C-alpha positions as a printed Julia matrix, in Angstrom:
109×3 Matrix{Float64}:
 -163.99   -88.41  19.63
 -160.53   -89.54  18.61
 -158.55   -92.14  20.53
 -154.76   -91.91  20.32
 -152.39   -94.34  22.0
 -149.06   -92.96  23.19
 -146.03   -93.86  25.27
 -144.35   -91.48  27.7
 -140.72   -92.28  28.47
 -138.35   -90.67  30.94
 -134.9    -91.55  32.24
 -134.72   -89.95  35.65
 -131.61   -87.77  35.63
 -132.41   -85.58  38.63
 -133.5    -85.93  42.24
 -136.16   -83.26  41.65
 -139.68   -84.05  40.49
 -139.84   -84.67  36.77
 -142.92   -84.64  34.54
 -143.59   -88.03  33.0
 -146.7    -86.91  31.12
 -149.02   -83.9   30.93
 -152.55   -84.27  29.56
 -153.04   -81.8   26.69
 -155.66   -79.07  26.9
 -159.09   -80.45  25.94
 -157.99   -84.07  26.33
 -158.83   -86.78  28.85
 -155.97   -89.25  29.24
 -156.11   -92.75  30.64
 -152.81   -94.02  32.0
 -153.11   -97.74  31.31
 -149.74   -98.85  32.67
 -146.62   -97.41  34.3
 -143.45   -99.48  34.54
 -140.2    -98.55  36.31
 -136.94  -100.27  35.4
 -133.83  -100.05  37.54
 -130.91  -100.31  35.12
 -128.18  -100.43  37.76
 -126.75  -102.73  40.44
 -127.94  -100.4   43.22
 -131.45  -100.08  44.66
 -133.46   -96.87  44.49
 -136.93   -95.59  45.32
 -139.62   -93.84  43.33
 -142.64   -91.65  44.13
 -145.49   -91.08  41.66
 -147.65   -87.96  42.04
 -150.59   -86.39  40.19
 -150.71   -82.63  39.73
 -154.29   -81.45  39.23
 -154.24   -78.67  36.64
 -151.2    -76.65  35.66
 -150.43   -75.07  39.06
 -152.62   -77.0   41.48
 -151.91   -79.17  44.49
 -150.03   -82.45  44.31
 -151.65   -85.79  45.13
 -149.36   -88.77  45.83
 -150.3    -92.06  44.18
 -147.24   -94.17  45.07
 -144.96   -93.07  47.93
 -141.28   -93.98  48.15
 -141.5    -97.51  46.75
 -138.26   -99.51  46.51
 -137.03  -100.65  43.12
 -134.49  -103.48  43.39
 -131.31  -103.59  41.31
 -131.84  -104.74  37.71
 -135.58  -105.12  38.35
 -138.89  -103.87  36.94
 -141.84  -102.62  38.95
 -145.4   -102.05  37.69
 -146.69   -98.96  39.5
 -150.27   -99.13  38.26
 -150.81  -102.88  38.38
 -154.14  -103.65  36.71
 -155.6   -100.24  37.63
 -155.77   -97.21  35.35
 -155.28   -93.56  36.27
 -157.5    -90.95  34.61
 -156.05   -87.5   33.98
 -158.26   -84.59  33.04
 -157.17   -81.76  30.78
 -153.86   -80.17  32.0
 -153.31   -82.74  34.8
 -149.8    -84.2   35.03
 -148.03   -87.31  36.3
 -144.76   -86.53  38.1
 -142.01   -88.93  39.15
 -139.39   -88.48  41.83
 -136.43   -90.8   42.37
 -134.05   -90.97  45.3
 -131.03   -91.35  42.99
 -129.87   -89.99  39.65
 -129.42   -92.18  36.53
 -130.82   -95.44  37.93
 -134.5    -95.51  36.93
 -136.32   -95.42  33.61
 -140.11   -94.97  33.57
 -142.48   -95.94  30.74
 -146.19   -95.15  30.64
 -148.81   -96.4   28.17
 -151.49   -93.77  27.63
 -154.81   -93.47  25.81
 -155.7    -89.88  24.89
 -159.36   -89.14  24.21
 -160.14   -85.86  22.45
């Protein structure tokens, strides 16, 4: 088994759901940490969702959490999220061009 550490980065430029990270086929991924940074002087909110498989149902993890102006927010805290092959993490922001999301990921193949 190979262990590969990766970062997933996304600047949220839409008010539609956006994929932060998708676990590759045949890979288990451990999301070690997710941080949201608000780079503006206006507040916003974020929702974090897991999609099981490529076309499966959505499961909310964090619902409509406020992110203060010029602030950071750890969405996972000290807990990890495990994604199985083809699962995805999606983010949804209330506003365009305010939030940047960074995830630290361990892929196990």
